[in-house]
DRENDO-1510 file (C-alpha; in Angstrom, 1 decimal, always signed):
<recs>
REC; n; res; u; v; w
REC; 1; MET; +58.1; +193.9; +96.3 .
REC; 2; GLY; +59.6; +196.9; +98.4 .
REC; 3; LYS; +58.4; +198.0; +101.7 .
REC; 4; LEU; +57.4; +201.6; +99.8 .
REC; 5; THR; +55.5; +199.6; +97.2 .
REC; 6; VAL; +53.6; +197.8; +100.0 .
REC; 7; ARG; +52.7; +200.8; +102.1 .
REC; 8; ALA; +51.6; +202.7; +99.0 .
REC; 9; LEU; +49.3; +200.0; +97.9 .
REC; 10; ARG; +48.1; +199.4; +101.3 .
REC; 11; ALA; +47.3; +203.2; +101.9 .
REC; 12; VAL; +45.5; +203.0; +98.1 .
REC; 13; LEU; +43.5; +200.2; +99.4 .
REC; 14; ALA; +42.7; +201.5; +102.8 .
REC; 15; VAL; +41.5; +205.0; +101.2 .
REC; 16; VAL; +39.5; +203.1; +98.5 .
REC; 17; LEU; +38.0; +200.8; +101.3 .
REC; 18; THR; +37.0; +203.6; +103.6 .
REC; 19; GLY; +35.2; +205.6; +100.8 .
REC; 20; THR; +33.3; +202.4; +99.5 .
REC; 21; VAL; +32.2; +201.8; +103.3 .
REC; 22; PHE; +31.2; +205.4; +103.6 .
REC; 23; VAL; +29.2; +205.4; +100.3 .
REC; 24; GLN; +27.8; +202.1; +101.1 .
REC; 25; ALA; +26.7; +203.3; +104.4 .
REC; 26; LEU; +24.8; +206.3; +102.9 .
REC; 27; MET; +23.1; +204.0; +100.2 .
REC; 28; VAL; +21.9; +201.8; +103.3 .
REC; 29; TRP; +20.8; +204.8; +105.2 .
REC; 30; ALA; +18.9; +206.4; +102.0 .
REC; 31; LEU; +17.2; +202.9; +101.5 .
REC; 32; VAL; +16.3; +202.4; +105.2 .
REC; 33; SER; +15.3; +205.8; +106.0 .
REC; 34; GLY; +13.2; +206.6; +103.0 .
REC; 35; SER; +14.1; +210.2; +103.2 .
REC; 36; ASP; +14.5; +210.3; +99.0 .
REC; 37; PRO; +11.1; +209.8; +97.7 .
REC; 38; GLU; +11.1; +208.3; +94.4 .
REC; 39; ASP; +9.6; +210.3; +91.6 .
REC; 40; GLY; +8.8; +207.2; +89.6 .
REC; 41; SER; +11.4; +208.0; +86.7 .
REC; 42; LEU; +14.0; +205.2; +88.0 .
REC; 43; PRO; +13.2; +202.4; +90.3 .
REC; 44; LEU; +15.6; +204.0; +92.8 .
REC; 45; THR; +14.8; +201.1; +95.5 .
REC; 46; PRO; +16.1; +198.1; +93.3 .
REC; 47; LEU; +19.0; +200.5; +92.0 .
REC; 48; ARG; +20.3; +201.2; +95.6 .
REC; 49; VAL; +20.1; +197.5; +96.6 .
REC; 50; VAL; +22.1; +196.8; +93.4 .
REC; 51; THR; +24.5; +199.5; +94.1 .
REC; 52; ILE; +25.1; +198.2; +97.9 .
REC; 53; LEU; +25.6; +194.6; +96.3 .
REC; 54; GLY; +28.1; +196.0; +93.8 .
REC; 55; ILE; +30.1; +198.0; +96.1 .
REC; 56; GLY; +30.2; +194.9; +98.3 .
REC; 57; THR; +31.6; +193.0; +95.4 .
REC; 58; ALA; +34.5; +195.7; +95.2 .
REC; 59; GLN; +35.1; +195.6; +98.9 .
REC; 60; VAL; +35.8; +191.8; +98.8 .
REC; 61; VAL; +38.3; +192.1; +96.0 .
REC; 62; LEU; +39.9; +194.9; +98.1 .
REC; 63; VAL; +40.2; +192.6; +101.1 .
REC; 64; CYS; +41.6; +189.6; +99.2 .
REC; 65; THR; +44.1; +191.9; +97.5 .
REC; 66; TRP; +45.4; +193.1; +100.8 .
REC; 67; ARG; +45.8; +189.7; +101.9 .
REC; 68; LEU; +47.7; +188.8; +98.8 .
REC; 69; VAL; +49.9; +191.8; +99.4 .
REC; 70; THR; +50.5; +190.5; +103.0 .
REC; 71; MET; +51.5; +186.9; +101.5 .
REC; 72; VAL; +54.0; +188.6; +99.1 .
REC; 73; ARG; +55.5; +190.6; +101.5 .
REC; 74; ARG; +56.0; +187.6; +103.7 .
REC; 75; GLY; +57.1; +185.7; +100.7 .
REC; 76; THR; +54.3; +183.0; +101.0 .
REC; 77; VAL; +52.2; +183.9; +97.9 .
REC; 78; PHE; +53.7; +180.9; +96.2 .
REC; 79; SER; +51.7; +178.5; +98.2 .
REC; 80; HIS; +48.1; +176.8; +98.1 .
REC; 81; ALA; +46.8; +179.2; +100.6 .
REC; 82; ALA; +46.9; +182.1; +97.9 .
REC; 83; PHE; +44.5; +180.2; +95.9 .
REC; 84; ARG; +41.7; +180.9; +98.3 .
REC; 85; TYR; +42.2; +184.5; +97.7 .
REC; 86; VAL; +42.3; +184.5; +93.9 .
REC; 87; ASP; +39.3; +182.2; +93.8 .
REC; 88; VAL; +37.4; +184.7; +95.8 .
REC; 89; ILE; +38.5; +187.6; +93.8 .
REC; 90; ILE; +37.4; +185.7; +90.7 .
REC; 91; GLY; +34.0; +185.0; +92.2 .
REC; 92; ALA; +33.5; +188.5; +93.3 .
REC; 93; ILE; +34.5; +189.9; +89.9 .
REC; 94; VAL; +31.7; +187.7; +88.3 .
REC; 95; ALA; +29.2; +188.7; +90.9 .
REC; 96; ALA; +29.9; +192.2; +90.0 .
REC; 97; ALA; +29.5; +191.5; +86.3 .
REC; 98; LEU; +26.0; +189.9; +87.4 .
REC; 99; VAL; +25.2; +193.1; +89.5 .
REC; 100; TRP; +26.0; +195.1; +86.4 .
REC; 101; PHE; +23.9; +193.0; +84.4 .
REC; 102; ALA; +21.1; +193.5; +86.7 .
REC; 103; VAL; +21.7; +197.5; +86.5 .
REC; 104; THR; +21.5; +197.2; +82.7 .
REC; 105; ALA; +18.1; +195.3; +82.8 .
REC; 106; LEU; +16.6; +197.9; +85.3 .
REC; 107; ASN; +17.6; +200.5; +83.1 .
REC; 108; ALA; +16.6; +198.9; +79.9 .
REC; 109; PRO; +12.8; +200.0; +79.8 .
REC; 110; GLY; +14.0; +203.7; +79.8 .
REC; 111; GLN; +15.9; +203.0; +76.9 .
REC; 112; ARG; +13.5; +201.9; +74.6 .
REC; 113; GLU; +13.7; +204.6; +72.0 .
REC; 114; ASP; +17.6; +204.4; +72.2 .
REC; 115; PRO; +18.6; +200.7; +72.8 .
REC; 116; GLY; +22.4; +201.7; +72.2 .
REC; 117; VAL; +22.8; +202.7; +75.9 .
REC; 118; SER; +21.6; +199.1; +76.9 .
REC; 119; VAL; +23.9; +197.5; +74.2 .
REC; 120; ILE; +26.9; +199.5; +75.7 .
REC; 121; MET; +25.9; +198.7; +79.2 .
REC; 122; GLY; +25.8; +195.0; +78.1 .
REC; 123; GLY; +29.3; +195.3; +76.6 .
REC; 124; ILE; +30.7; +196.7; +79.8 .
REC; 125; GLY; +29.2; +193.7; +81.6 .
REC; 126; LEU; +31.2; +191.5; +79.1 .
REC; 127; ALA; +34.2; +193.4; +79.8 .
REC; 128; VAL; +34.0; +193.0; +83.5 .
REC; 129; LEU; +33.7; +189.1; +82.6 .
REC; 130; GLY; +36.8; +189.5; +80.8 .
REC; 131; VAL; +38.6; +190.7; +83.6 .
REC; 132; ALA; +37.5; +187.6; +85.6 .
REC; 133; LEU; +38.9; +185.5; +82.8 .
REC; 134; ILE; +42.3; +187.4; +83.0 .
REC; 135; VAL; +42.4; +186.8; +86.8 .
REC; 136; LEU; +41.7; +183.2; +85.9 .
REC; 137; VAL; +44.7; +183.1; +83.6 .
REC; 138; LEU; +46.9; +184.5; +86.1 .
REC; 139; ARG; +45.5; +182.0; +88.7 .
REC; 140; THR; +46.9; +179.3; +86.3 .
REC; 141; LEU; +50.2; +181.0; +86.1 .
REC; 142; LEU; +50.3; +181.0; +90.0 .
REC; 143; ALA; +49.4; +177.3; +90.0 .
REC; 144; GLN; +52.3; +176.6; +87.8 .
REC; 145; ALA; +54.8; +178.7; +90.0 .
REC; 146; VAL; +53.5; +177.0; +93.1 .
REC; 147; ALA; +54.1; +173.7; +91.3 .
REC; 148; ARG; +57.5; +174.6; +90.3 .
REC; 149; ASP; +58.3; +175.8; +94.0 .
REC; 150; VAL; +57.1; +172.3; +95.2 .
REC; 151; GLU; +59.4; +170.7; +92.7 .
REC; 152; ALA; +62.3; +172.8; +93.3 .
REC; 153; ALA; +62.0; +172.1; +97.1 .
REC; 154; GLN; +61.9; +168.3; +96.4 .
REC; 155; MET; +65.0; +168.5; +94.2 .
REC; 156; GLN; +66.7; +170.5; +97.0 .
REC; 157; ALA; +65.8; +168.0; +99.6 .
REC; 158; GLU; +67.2; +165.3; +97.3 .
REC; 159; LEU; +70.4; +167.1; +96.8 .
REC; 160; ASN; +70.8; +167.6; +100.6 .
REC; 161; GLU; +70.4; +163.7; +101.1 .
REC; 162; VAL; +73.0; +163.0; +98.6 .
REC; 163; ILE; +75.5; +165.7; +99.9 .
</recs>
């Protein structure tokens, strides 16, 4: 991975992380201050809490991605240390899907006349879980690459002994 690519990715990650922290801070302020009274049409307090949690899951993924990019740049991504970040990313994506299902459940009572919206929202939650499965497959590929790297290092050590 080139320096320009790493810098560009880090810039995007930093901008997105800054934006999510700003939005999350505004949501916490609205929740704590009570300056936006609920009119009864939607349960705003639970939606705010769920939104704050959902943004938190995205922030976890951003930080772990930053760490993995750092490992790629240093050439240490094919090590057992990378699994920690990939596992956290998988957990955060699953948590995001659960948060989305909570949003779907909070929204469902208002959709009794047209349940299609709730079905679509449930489908989006399943798609998010599908992303977690894709990352799990990529984790398996990382495990195979780490195993090959260890095997190659062992073979190189044996070859050095022979020479």
